[in-house]
N, C-alpha and C positions, 0 to 999 in steps of 0.2 A: 840423324836425319829429325827425330823428335825433339831434341835440343836446339836444332836450327830452326824450327817453326814455331816451337813454344813462344807464347807471350800472354800478357795480362788479360787481352781480350779475346783469347781463343784457348780453345782445349784440343790437343792433338790426340787423334785416336788411331792406333796402329794395329793393322791385322796382317796375317801371313797368307790368307787363303783368300780366294774369291768367294766362297760361300760363306765364310766370317763376315767378310764385308757386306754381304748382302743383309746377314741377320742384324748387324749393327745399324744398315741404313733402314731397316725395317722399325726399329726402334727409336731412333734419333734424326734429326736433321742435321744437314752439313752445310757449310759454306762453301766447301771445295773438298772433290775427291781426286787425290793423287792414286794413280795406278801405275804399276810397273807392268809392262807388256807381257814380261815373261815371270808367270806365278805356277806353283804347282796346283795340280787338279784341273783348274780352269784358268785359262791364261785371262790377260786383262781386256781382250777384246770381247769375249763371252761375257765376262762379268759386266762391262760397260753395257752391252745388249740388254742384260737383265736388269741393270740399273735404270735404264732408260725406259723399261716397262713398268716399273714401279710408279705409281702416281706419286707417291711422296718424294721421289728423288728425279723426277722426269726433268726437272729444270736446274738440277744441281750440276755446276761444271764440273767435267771431268778433265783433268791434265795427265796425259800419259808421260811416264818417265821410261826411258829406255836407252840401251846402250846399241841397238840395232839402228844403222842410219838407213836402211832400206826404205826406197820411196814406196813401194808396195805396203810396207808397215805403216809408213805415216798416213797414206791416203785412206788406209783402213781404219785406222784410228778416228780420222775424221768423219768417216761414213758411220762409224757405230755411236758417234755423238761427242766426241773429244773436242774441247775448246782451243787446247793447245797440247804441243808435243815439246818436252823438254828432254834435251840428249844427255845421257851420262858421260862422263863426269859432270855432275850438277854445279854450277857455278853458285854459291850459296847466297851471293847478293841478288841473283836474277831469281833464284827461286823463292826467297824471302818477300822480295818486292811483288811478285805476281800473286804469291798467296796473300799478301796484305791487301792487294787490290781486291780480290775476290772476298776476302773477309769484310773489307768496307763494303762492298756492293751488297753482300748479306745482310749486313747492319741496316744499310740504307733501305733495303727491300722490307726487312722486318718493320722499320720505323713507317714506312709507307703503308705497309698492311694494316698496322695500329691505327695510322691516321684515317684510313679508309674506314675502318669499323667505327672510329669514332664519329666520323662524319655521317655515316650511315645511320648510326643511333641517333645523332643530333637532328637528321633530316625527319626520322620517324616521330621524335619528340616534337618537332617543330610543326610537322603535317598534323599530329594529333591536337596540338594547342590551337593550329589555325582551324581547324574542323570544329573545335569547340566556339572559337570565337565567330565563326561564320553562323553557327547555329543561334548564337547569342543575337546577332545582327538580324537574322531572318527573324526570331522572335521579337525583336524591339521594332523590325519595320513592318511586322504583321500587327503589332499592337496599335499604331495610330489607325491603321485600316479598320481594324476591330473596332476600336472607339468610333470612327467615322460612320462604319455601318450600323453600330448601336444607336449612335446619335441620328442618323437618318432614319434608322428605323423607330427610334423615339419619336421623331419629328412626325413620321407618317402615323405613328400610333396616336399622337396628339391631335393631329388634325383629324384623323378619323373619330377620335373621342369627341372633339368639337361637333363635328357633324352629328353624331349620334346623339349628343347631349342637346343638340337643336332638334332634332326631332323627338327626343324624348321630354324634353322641357317644354314642348309646345305648350301655349297658354291654354288652360282649360277653357271650354267655352264659357263665355260671359252668361252670367244668369241675368236674364231679364226680368225684370218685374212689371208687370202690368199695373200700371195705375189707373185708377178709374179717372175719367176726364175730369171728374171732380177736383181731382186732386192735382190736376196742372196747375202750374202757376199761372196766375193771370196777369 
């Protein structure tokens, strides 16, 4: 089975017991999990239930391999989270193609996750730059208002200064000199 599923784009991990499968799933992510319904200690159904409870493997596709053709077994497999059921003896071409589809989907999902992370990072950066630009715009639009206020204030001050200067610079009273009537021009 390992030789059948191996390829340059995947690493096949093989275990014999359900507990061993759970330990591996806790450590690594998998594109697909192939479970035999009949395993020692813990059968495939119990193992699938526990796999589905783990956050890390909640969405990992599970495909059951079995020699049992009982309808009850198939429906129970789907109930515990299987996405497919393959009967033994396994047709190598069918198994290879199904595994290839799930490996491809896993790769696309990983690419999509990477793109989402990159997009969120770009959006945060864009938002940061946008906030900086908006602050500059507020400063620059506030600057003419400030200039206008200062100019208006200066104009008011200038007008008030002229008024004040008018009252302050009022002419001193004229000195009147009295001349004697003899000094008047004739």
